[in-house]
C-alpha positions as CSV (number, residue, x, y, z in Angstrom):
1,M,96.6,86.5,122.1
2,S,93.8,88.4,123.9
3,I,93.5,92.2,123.8
4,R,94.0,92.3,127.6
5,V,97.3,90.4,127.3
6,K,98.4,92.7,124.5
7,V,97.5,95.8,126.5
8,F,99.3,94.3,129.5
9,L,102.4,93.7,127.4
10,I,102.3,97.2,125.9
11,I,102.1,98.8,129.3
12,I,104.9,96.6,130.6
13,G,107.0,97.6,127.5
14,I,106.4,101.3,128.1
15,V,107.2,100.9,131.8
16,V,110.4,99.0,130.9
17,I,111.5,101.6,128.4
18,I,110.8,104.5,130.8
19,T,112.5,102.6,133.7
20,A,115.6,101.7,131.6
21,S,115.9,105.2,130.2
22,S,115.6,106.8,133.7
23,V,118.1,104.4,135.1
24,V,120.6,104.9,132.3
25,I,120.2,108.7,132.4
26,S,120.5,108.8,136.2
27,I,123.5,106.6,136.2
28,S,125.2,108.6,133.4
29,S,124.4,111.9,135.2
30,A,125.6,110.5,138.5
31,Q,128.8,109.1,137.0
32,S,129.6,112.4,135.4
33,Q,129.0,114.4,138.6
34,I,130.8,112.0,140.8
35,L,133.8,111.8,138.5
36,K,134.0,115.6,138.4
37,T,133.9,115.7,142.2
38,L,136.4,112.9,142.4
39,E,138.8,114.7,140.0
40,S,138.4,117.9,141.9
41,D,139.1,116.3,145.2
42,M,142.1,114.4,143.8
43,E,143.5,117.6,142.3
44,L,143.3,119.2,145.7
45,V,145.1,116.2,147.3
46,A,147.8,116.3,144.5
47,S,148.3,120.0,145.2
48,L,148.7,119.5,148.9
49,A,151.0,116.5,148.4
50,N,153.0,118.6,145.9
51,E,153.5,121.4,148.5
52,Y,154.5,118.9,151.1
53,I,157.0,117.0,148.9
54,S,158.4,120.3,147.6
55,G,158.9,121.4,151.2
56,E,160.7,118.1,152.0
57,I,163.0,118.5,149.0
58,D,163.8,122.0,150.1
59,L,164.5,120.7,153.6
60,L,166.8,118.0,152.3
61,K,168.7,120.7,150.3
62,A,168.9,123.0,153.4
63,N,170.2,120.1,155.6
64,A,172.8,119.2,153.0
65,S,173.9,122.9,152.8
66,S,174.2,122.9,156.6
67,V,176.4,119.8,156.5
68,A,178.5,121.5,153.7
69,Q,179.0,124.7,155.7
70,I,180.1,122.7,158.8
71,L,182.5,120.5,156.7
72,K,183.9,123.7,155.0
73,T,185.3,124.9,158.3
74,A,186.7,121.5,159.4
75,S,190.5,120.8,158.9
76,A,191.7,117.8,157.0
77,E,192.6,116.0,160.2
78,K,189.1,116.4,161.7
79,M,187.1,116.0,158.5
80,Q,186.3,112.3,159.2
81,Q,185.2,113.0,162.7
82,V,183.0,115.9,161.6
83,L,181.5,113.6,158.9
84,M,180.6,111.0,161.5
85,E,178.9,113.7,163.7
86,Q,176.9,115.1,160.7
87,V,175.6,111.7,159.6
88,A,174.6,111.0,163.2
89,A,172.9,114.4,163.4
90,Y,171.0,113.9,160.2
91,Q,170.4,110.2,160.3
92,E,166.7,110.7,159.8
93,Y,167.5,112.0,156.3
94,F,171.0,110.9,155.2
95,M,172.6,107.4,155.1
96,A,176.0,108.8,154.1
97,V,177.9,112.0,153.2
98,T,180.6,112.2,150.6
99,V,182.9,115.1,149.7
100,F,184.3,115.4,146.1
101,N,187.1,117.6,144.9
102,K,187.3,119.4,141.6
103,N,188.8,116.3,140.0
104,F,185.6,114.3,140.8
105,K,187.6,112.3,143.4
106,I,186.4,111.5,146.9
107,D,188.2,113.7,149.5
108,A,186.2,112.2,152.4
109,S,183.1,110.1,153.1
110,Y,181.2,108.4,155.9
111,G,178.5,105.8,155.7
112,A,178.1,102.5,153.9
113,A,176.1,104.0,151.0
114,Y,178.6,106.7,150.0
115,A,178.2,108.3,146.7
116,P,180.2,106.9,143.7
117,E,182.5,109.1,141.6
118,S,180.1,108.7,138.7
119,I,177.5,110.9,140.4
120,A,180.1,113.7,140.6
121,E,180.9,113.3,136.9
122,S,177.2,113.4,136.0
123,F,175.2,116.5,135.0
124,Y,174.0,116.5,138.7
125,G,177.6,117.0,139.7
126,E,178.2,119.6,137.1
127,A,175.2,121.6,138.4
128,A,176.6,121.3,142.0
129,F,180.1,122.5,140.9
130,D,178.3,125.4,139.2
131,G,176.8,126.4,142.5
132,M,173.4,124.8,142.3
133,K,171.6,122.5,144.9
134,V,170.1,119.5,143.1
135,I,168.5,116.2,143.8
136,S,169.0,113.2,141.6
137,T,166.5,110.6,140.5
138,T,166.7,107.1,142.1
139,Q,170.1,105.4,141.6
140,K,171.5,102.0,142.5
141,N,174.2,102.6,145.1
142,E,177.3,100.8,143.9
143,A,178.5,100.1,147.5
144,T,175.2,98.6,148.9
145,G,173.0,97.9,145.9
146,Q,170.2,99.8,147.4
147,V,168.1,102.4,145.6
148,V,168.9,105.9,146.8
149,F,168.7,109.6,146.0
150,Y,171.6,112.0,146.1
151,I,171.4,115.6,147.3
152,L,174.3,117.5,145.8
153,V,175.3,121.0,147.1
154,P,178.4,123.2,146.6
155,M,180.8,123.2,149.6
156,D,183.1,126.1,148.6
157,D,182.1,129.5,147.3
158,Y,183.6,128.8,143.9
159,Y,181.9,131.7,142.1
160,I,182.9,134.2,144.9
161,Q,186.5,133.1,144.5
162,S,186.4,133.6,140.8
163,I,185.0,137.1,141.1
164,I,187.6,138.2,143.6
165,G,190.3,136.9,141.4
166,D,191.5,133.9,143.3
167,K,193.8,132.2,140.8
168,D,193.6,128.8,142.4
169,P,190.1,128.1,143.6
170,H,189.4,124.7,144.9
171,P,185.8,123.9,144.4
172,R,184.3,121.0,146.3
173,I,180.8,119.5,146.5
174,V,179.0,117.6,149.2
175,V,176.8,114.6,148.2
176,C,174.3,113.3,150.8
177,T,172.8,109.9,150.3
178,V,169.0,109.7,150.9
179,P,167.2,106.3,151.3
180,G,165.1,105.4,148.2
181,S,162.1,104.9,150.4
182,F,162.3,108.5,151.8
183,F,159.6,110.0,149.6
184,S,157.5,106.9,149.5
185,Q,157.1,107.0,153.3
186,R,156.0,110.6,153.1
187,V,153.5,110.5,150.3
188,N,151.7,107.5,151.7
189,R,150.2,109.5,154.4
190,F,148.1,111.2,151.8
191,L,146.6,107.9,150.7
192,I,142.9,107.7,151.6
193,W,141.8,104.9,149.3
194,E,142.1,101.2,149.9
195,T,143.7,100.4,146.5
196,G,144.5,104.0,145.5
197,N,148.0,105.2,144.9
198,I,150.3,108.2,145.1
199,I,153.4,108.2,142.9
200,I,156.2,110.5,142.0
201,V,157.9,110.0,138.6
202,D,161.0,111.7,137.2
203,E,161.3,113.4,133.8
204,K,161.5,110.0,132.0
205,G,158.5,108.4,133.7
206,T,160.5,106.3,136.2
207,I,158.7,105.8,139.5
208,V,160.8,107.3,142.4
209,A,158.1,107.1,145.1
210,N,155.2,104.7,145.6
211,V,153.4,102.6,148.2
212,Q,154.7,99.5,146.4
213,D,158.4,99.4,147.4
214,E,159.2,97.0,144.5
215,W,158.1,99.7,141.9
216,V,160.7,102.0,143.4
217,N,163.4,99.4,144.0
218,E,163.0,98.0,140.5
219,Q,162.7,101.6,139.0
220,I,159.6,100.7,137.2
221,N,158.8,102.8,134.0
222,F,155.5,102.0,132.4
223,I,156.4,104.0,129.3
224,E,159.3,101.6,128.7
225,L,157.2,98.6,129.7
226,S,154.6,99.4,127.1
227,E,157.2,99.0,124.4
228,K,157.4,95.3,125.3
229,D,153.8,94.6,126.6
230,Y,150.7,96.3,125.1
231,H,148.8,95.8,128.3
232,Y,150.6,98.9,129.7
233,N,149.7,101.1,126.7
234,D,146.9,102.9,128.5
235,I,148.8,103.8,131.6
236,A,151.9,104.6,129.5
237,R,149.8,107.1,127.6
238,A,148.6,108.7,130.8
239,M,152.2,108.9,132.1
240,T,153.4,110.4,128.9
241,N,150.7,113.1,129.1
242,M,151.6,113.7,132.7
243,I,155.4,114.2,132.4
244,S,155.0,116.3,129.2
245,S,152.7,118.8,130.8
246,D,153.9,121.8,132.8
247,K,150.5,122.2,134.4
248,S,148.3,120.3,136.8
249,G,145.6,118.1,135.3
250,T,143.7,114.9,135.3
251,D,143.5,111.7,133.1
252,R,142.0,108.3,133.1
253,Y,143.4,104.8,132.4
254,V,142.7,101.1,132.8
255,L,145.4,98.7,134.1
256,D,144.7,95.1,135.0
257,H,141.0,95.7,134.4
258,V,141.0,98.4,137.0
259,D,139.5,101.7,135.8
260,A,141.2,104.6,137.6
261,V,141.4,108.4,137.6
262,I,144.7,110.1,138.0
263,A,145.3,113.8,139.0
264,F,148.9,115.1,138.7
265,S,150.9,118.2,139.5
266,P,154.5,119.1,138.6
267,I,156.8,119.3,141.7
268,T,158.0,122.9,141.9
269,A,161.1,122.2,144.0
270,S,162.6,119.7,141.5
271,E,164.8,121.0,138.8
272,Q,164.5,117.8,136.8
273,H,160.7,118.1,136.3
274,W,159.4,115.5,138.7
275,T,155.6,115.0,138.8
276,I,153.5,113.8,141.7
277,A,150.2,112.0,140.9
278,V,147.3,110.8,142.9
279,I,145.5,107.7,141.6
280,A,142.0,106.6,142.7
281,P,140.1,103.5,141.4
282,I,136.6,104.5,140.3
283,A,135.3,101.3,142.0
284,E,136.2,102.8,145.4
285,S,134.3,106.1,144.6
286,P,130.7,106.5,145.6
287,F,129.7,105.9,142.0
288,F,129.0,102.2,142.4
289,R,127.0,102.6,145.5
290,V,124.9,105.3,143.8
291,Q,124.6,103.0,140.8
292,F,123.4,100.2,143.0
293,L,120.8,102.4,144.7
294,I,119.6,103.7,141.3
295,A,119.3,100.2,140.0
296,I,117.3,99.1,143.1
297,S,115.0,102.1,142.6
298,G,114.5,101.0,139.0
299,V,113.6,97.5,140.0
300,I,111.0,98.7,142.5
301,F,109.5,101.1,139.9
302,L,109.3,98.2,137.4
303,A,107.6,96.0,139.9
304,L,105.0,98.7,140.7
305,G,104.6,99.1,136.9
306,V,103.8,95.4,136.5
307,I,101.1,95.6,139.2
308,A,99.6,98.8,137.6
309,A,99.7,97.2,134.2
310,A,97.8,94.2,135.4
311,L,95.1,96.4,136.9
312,A,94.9,98.9,134.0
313,S,94.8,96.3,131.2
314,R,91.5,95.0,132.5
315,F,89.8,98.5,132.1
316,I,91.6,99.5,129.0
317,A,90.8,96.3,127.1
318,K,87.1,96.6,127.7
319,P,86.5,99.4,125.0
320,F,88.6,97.4,122.6
321,Y,86.3,94.5,122.8
322,Q,83.4,96.8,121.9
323,I,85.5,98.3,119.1
324,R,86.2,94.8,117.8
325,A,82.5,94.1,117.5
326,Q,82.0,97.5,115.8
327,N,84.8,96.7,113.4
328,V,83.2,93.5,112.4
329,E,80.1,95.4,111.5
330,L,82.1,98.1,109.7
331,I,83.9,95.4,107.6
332,R,80.5,94.0,106.7
333,L,79.3,97.5,105.7
334,G,82.5,98.2,103.9
335,E,82.1,95.0,101.8
336,A,78.6,96.1,101.0
337,A,79.9,99.6,100.0
338,K,82.5,98.1,97.7
339,A,79.9,96.0,96.1
340,A,77.7,99.0,95.7
341,S,80.6,101.0,94.2
342,K,81.3,98.2,91.7
343,T,77.7,98.2,90.8
344,K,77.7,102.0,90.4
345,S,80.9,101.8,88.2
346,A,79.4,99.1,86.1
347,F,76.2,101.1,85.8
348,L,78.1,104.3,84.8
349,A,80.2,102.3,82.2
350,N,77.1,100.7,80.7
351,M,75.1,103.9,80.7
352,S,78.1,105.8,79.1
353,H,78.3,103.2,76.3
354,E,74.6,103.2,75.8
355,M,74.4,107.0,75.6
356,R,77.3,107.3,73.2
357,T,75.4,105.7,70.2
358,P,72.4,108.1,70.2
359,L,74.7,111.1,71.0
360,N,77.0,110.2,68.1
361,T,73.9,110.0,65.9
362,I,72.6,113.5,67.1
363,L,76.1,115.0,66.6
364,G,76.6,113.4,63.2
365,L,73.2,114.5,61.8
366,S,73.5,118.0,63.2
367,E,76.9,118.5,61.7
368,T,75.7,117.1,58.3
369,I,72.7,119.4,58.2
370,L,74.8,122.4,59.3
371,K,77.0,121.9,56.2
372,K,74.1,122.1,53.8
373,E,73.7,125.2,51.8
374,G,70.6,127.4,51.9
375,L,69.8,126.4,55.5
376,Q,67.3,128.8,57.1
377,K,69.0,131.0,59.7
378,D,66.6,130.1,62.6
379,V,67.0,126.4,61.8
380,G,70.8,126.8,61.7
381,I,70.8,128.5,65.1
382,C,68.7,125.7,66.6
383,L,71.0,123.0,65.1
384,E,74.1,124.8,66.4
385,K,72.6,124.8,69.9
386,I,71.7,121.1,69.5
387,Y,75.3,120.4,68.3
388,G,76.8,122.4,71.2
389,A,74.5,120.7,73.8
390,G,75.3,117.3,72.3
391,S,79.1,118.0,72.4
392,T,78.8,119.0,76.0
393,L,76.8,115.9,76.9
394,M,79.3,113.7,75.0
395,E,82.1,115.3,77.0
396,V,80.2,114.5,80.3
397,V,79.6,110.9,79.2
398,T,83.2,110.5,78.3
399,N,84.3,111.9,81.6
400,L,81.9,109.6,83.4
401,L,83.3,106.6,81.6
402,D,86.9,107.6,82.4
403,I,86.1,108.1,86.1
404,S,84.2,104.8,86.1
405,N,87.3,103.1,84.6
406,M,89.5,104.7,87.2
407,E,87.4,103.5,90.1
408,S,87.4,100.0,88.7
409,D,91.2,100.1,88.0
410,K,90.6,99.7,84.2
411,F,92.0,103.1,83.2
412,E,95.3,102.7,81.4
413,L,97.8,105.2,79.9
414,I,98.9,104.4,76.4
415,N,102.3,105.9,75.6
416,N,103.5,106.5,72.0
417,E,105.6,109.0,70.1
418,Y,103.8,112.1,69.0
419,N,104.5,115.3,67.1
420,V,104.4,118.2,69.5
421,S,103.6,120.8,66.9
422,K,100.6,118.9,65.5
423,F,99.6,118.2,69.1
424,I,99.6,121.9,70.0
425,N,97.7,122.8,66.7
426,D,95.0,120.1,67.4
427,V,94.4,121.5,70.9
428,I,94.2,125.1,69.4
429,N,91.7,124.0,66.7
430,A,89.6,122.1,69.3
431,N,89.2,125.1,71.6
432,T,89.1,128.2,69.4
433,I,85.5,127.3,68.4
434,H,84.6,128.1,72.1
435,I,85.4,131.8,71.5
436,G,82.4,132.3,69.2
437,P,81.2,135.9,69.1
438,K,82.7,136.8,72.5
439,P,85.4,139.6,72.4
440,I,88.3,137.3,73.6
441,K,91.9,137.5,72.5
442,F,93.7,134.2,72.4
443,D,97.5,134.2,72.7
444,L,99.9,131.2,72.3
445,I,103.3,131.6,74.0
446,L,106.0,129.0,73.2
447,G,109.2,128.6,75.2
448,E,112.6,128.0,73.6
449,N,113.9,124.6,72.5
450,I,110.7,122.7,72.9
451,P,111.3,119.1,71.6
452,A,109.8,118.3,68.2
453,R,108.7,114.8,69.3
454,L,107.9,113.4,72.7
455,F,106.9,110.0,74.1
456,G,103.8,109.9,76.2
457,D,100.0,109.5,76.2
458,E,99.1,112.1,73.6
459,L,95.3,111.5,73.9
460,R,95.1,112.0,77.7
461,I,97.4,115.1,77.6
462,K,95.1,116.6,74.9
463,Q,92.2,115.8,77.1
464,I,93.8,117.6,80.0
465,F,94.7,120.7,78.0
466,N,91.4,120.8,76.2
467,N,89.6,120.7,79.5
468,L,91.6,123.6,80.9
469,L,91.3,125.7,77.8
470,S,87.6,124.9,77.4
471,N,87.0,126.1,81.0
472,A,89.1,129.3,80.3
473,F,87.0,130.2,77.3
474,T,83.7,129.2,79.0
475,F,84.3,131.3,82.1
476,T,85.8,134.3,80.3
477,K,83.1,136.8,79.0
478,E,85.6,139.2,77.6
479,G,89.3,139.9,77.8
480,S,92.0,137.3,77.0
481,V,93.0,133.7,77.3
482,E,96.7,132.9,77.2
483,W,98.3,129.5,76.7
484,K,102.0,129.3,77.6
485,I,103.9,126.1,76.8
486,S,107.5,125.4,77.8
487,T,109.8,122.6,78.8
488,E,112.4,121.8,81.5
489,K,115.1,119.1,81.2
490,E,115.5,116.7,84.1
491,K,118.2,114.1,83.5
492,E,116.8,111.8,80.8
493,N,113.2,113.2,81.0
494,I,111.5,116.4,79.9
495,W,108.9,118.3,82.0
496,L,106.1,119.6,79.7
497,I,104.8,122.7,81.3
498,S,101.5,124.3,80.4
499,T,100.0,127.5,81.9
500,V,96.4,128.6,80.9
501,T,95.7,132.1,82.1
502,D,92.3,133.9,81.6
503,T,90.6,137.1,82.6
504,G,87.4,135.4,83.4
505,A,85.2,134.9,86.5
506,G,87.9,133.7,88.9
507,I,87.4,131.4,91.9
508,K,86.7,132.2,95.5
509,P,89.7,131.4,97.9
510,E,87.5,129.0,99.9
511,D,86.5,127.1,96.8
512,I,90.0,126.4,95.5
513,D,90.5,123.3,97.7
514,K,87.2,121.9,96.4
515,L,88.1,122.6,92.8
516,F,89.3,119.0,92.0
517,S,86.5,117.1,93.8
518,D,84.1,114.9,91.9
519,Y,80.6,116.3,91.2
520,K,81.3,119.8,92.6
521,H,79.8,122.9,91.1
522,L,81.7,126.0,92.3
523,D,80.4,129.5,92.6
524,T,82.4,131.6,90.1
525,K,80.5,134.8,89.1
526,K,76.8,135.1,89.1
527,E,76.4,135.1,85.4
528,F,78.3,131.8,85.1
529,N,76.6,129.8,87.9
530,K,74.9,127.5,85.4
531,E,78.1,126.3,84.0
532,G,79.9,125.0,87.2
533,A,83.1,122.9,87.2
534,G,81.5,119.4,87.1
535,L,83.7,116.4,86.4
536,G,86.3,117.9,84.1
537,L,88.8,119.2,86.6
538,A,88.4,116.2,88.9
539,L,89.2,113.9,86.0
540,T,92.0,116.2,84.9
541,K,93.6,116.0,88.4
542,R,93.3,112.2,88.4
543,M,95.0,111.8,85.0
544,I,97.8,114.2,86.0
545,D,98.4,112.2,89.1
546,L,98.6,109.0,87.1
547,M,101.3,110.7,84.9
548,D,103.2,111.6,88.1
549,G,102.6,115.3,87.3
550,T,101.3,118.3,89.2
551,I,98.6,121.0,88.7
552,T,98.5,124.3,90.6
553,V,95.9,127.1,90.6
554,E,96.2,130.8,91.2
555,S,93.0,132.8,91.0
556,I,91.5,136.2,92.0
557,Y,87.8,136.1,92.3
558,G,86.2,138.3,89.6
559,K,89.6,138.9,87.8
560,G,90.7,135.6,86.4
561,S,92.6,132.3,87.0
562,A,95.9,130.6,86.0
563,F,96.2,126.8,85.9
564,T,99.8,125.4,85.6
565,V,100.3,121.7,84.7
566,K,103.6,119.9,84.8
567,I,103.8,116.4,83.1
568,R,106.9,114.3,82.8
569,Q,107.6,113.0,79.2
570,K,110.5,111.4,77.5
571,P,112.2,113.1,74.5
572,V,112.5,111.0,71.3
573,D,115.6,112.7,70.0
574,H,117.4,116.1,70.2
575,A,115.3,117.8,67.5
576,V,113.3,120.9,68.6
577,I,110.4,122.9,67.1
578,S,111.8,125.2,64.4
579,A,111.4,129.0,64.7
580,E,109.2,129.0,61.6
581,T,106.9,126.4,62.9
582,A,106.7,128.1,66.3
583,E,105.8,131.4,64.6
584,N,103.1,129.7,62.5
585,L,101.6,128.1,65.6
586,K,101.4,131.4,67.3
587,K,99.7,133.0,64.3
588,F,97.4,129.9,64.0
589,K,98.7,129.1,60.5
590,Y,100.3,125.7,61.2
591,T,97.6,123.9,59.2
592,Q,98.3,126.1,56.2
593,Q,102.1,125.5,56.5
594,K,101.5,121.8,56.8
595,R,99.4,121.7,53.7
596,I,102.1,123.5,51.7
597,E,104.8,121.2,53.0
598,D,102.7,118.1,52.1
599,S,102.1,119.4,48.6
600,E,105.8,120.0,48.0
601,K,106.7,116.3,48.8
C-alpha cells in the first residue's frame, strides 16, 4: 500500500471519527434539550387539563347539589315529576337521578341508568350520608350495562338536624348518573399530538378517561395487566409512580415499541386521588427531525472531508517519500555503526585481555619486592607508586572489559549464597588502604536484623560497593567517610541498602545528571581534577540496573556527597548477623574474631 493511500485513509479515518463524534454529541445534546422542553410543555398541558377537569368535577357536584335542593322541597306526590324536569334540565351532564333513604333504598328515580342500591351502601354512599359531595370511579351500571360515574351529594341537612336535637332525622342522598365518556370528551380537546394521549386514572390505576373508548369501557388497568403479561411492565411502573405521588412530575416508558414521555398531575377536586396524565410519543417531537438534519450535515461534512483528504494526501505524502529514501540510507549507516560497535567491543575485550598479563606481572613483582626486608626507603616509595598505578590501571582494564561485555550482551550475573559478614569485611579491607596518610575517619553503621546469608551475585555487588567507597576515599582530603548498611523486607525478598557518605569535594548540581555517563570526567574541586569519575560510576549504574536496583545521589559542591544503592536479594534463611559480629565489624576486628573461631573448631 503506497504512502499516499495510507495518508488518505488516515485523514479519512480522522474525518470519520470527528464527524461521528460531532454527530453523536450533537444528537445527544439535542435530545436532552428537546426532551426537557417537551417535558416542560407537557407539564404545562397537564396542569391546564388538571384545572379544567377539576372545574368540571366541581361543576358536576354543584349541579347535583342544585338538583338535591330542588328535590328537597318537592312533595312525595310531585317527586317523580320534579325528577323528570331535573334530568331534562341537566341532560348534558346527567343520564339519571336517584334518591336513596337512610336504609339505602331507592325513594325515587328517573332515567334508564339509575343508580343501584350497592352504590348507596358503598363508601361513596357513606361519605354522602356524612354530608360530603363525592364522585365515584367508573362503574358498570346494572340497569344498562354502560360504564358510568356517580355524583353523590346529601339531600337533607342531616348534621344540622342532629345539632338542633331532632330525634328522628331522615337523611337522604341524591345520586346523579354521569356518562362514562364525560371526561374523555373533555380531556381530548387538549390532545395536540397525532398519537399522543391524555388519560385520567383512579387511585388503583384504572383508566376513567381516555381518547380510546374501549380503555374506559373495559376499565383497563395496566398495573393489573402487567401481572399477566410482562410487556406491560414498563407502563405499569410509570402508572405506579404516578398514582403513588402526591406531586406533579414526569416519567418515560415504552409500550408496543413506542417510546413516550408522560407528565402527570394529581386532580385536586377528586377526593379519591385521581391523576391526570399527558402522554407524548418522542417520535412526534422535533427530535427526529433535528436528528435527521444533524445526520445530513454529518454526511455533507464527511463528503467534503473525502475530497479534502484526496487533495491533501498528495502533498503530505511527498515528504514521506523523501524520508523513506533517507531511512534507507540511515539503515545502511546504522548497520555500519553496529559493525563498528562490535569491532570496538571486540577490540576492547582483546586489549583488556592482552593488558591483564603484563599488569598482573607488574603488580605481582611490585608486591613481592615490597614484602622484602631491608628495602631502601626511596625504592619502596617508588614501588608503592608503581603498585598503586598498576592497581588503578588494572581497575580501568577490568571496567573496560565489563563494559565491552555489556555492549556485546555477554555480561552475566552469577548468583550464589554468600556470607554477608565476610562480604562486608572484604569490602572494608579492600578500601581502607585508600586512606593512607590522609586524616580521614571511617565509620561503619549496621542496621538491625541484617540477614547472615543472602543469595545474589557477591562479586558484582562487591565491585559496586568498592567503586563507591574507593571514590569516597579518593575525593575526600580530610574529614570522614561513612558506610551505612541496612535491609528492608519485601514479601519474599530483601532490599540490601548501602549509603556511602563523605565530606569530600562534592559534585556541581549541573554535573549530577552526567555522573553515570561513560567516559565522563567531572569537575569536583580544583585539587581533584586529575582524578575524574571515568568508567567506574557508569559501570556501577549499569550493574545496578541489571540487578533491578536503584542508585541515588545527594551532593553539595565543596562539602561532600552521599550515594545510596538499593539491590534486591533473596534471604537464604532467617538467621541474622549477631550483635557480637556486628560490633567486631564496626571495630574492624572481624578477621581477628574469625581467626579465633576457626582455631577453636
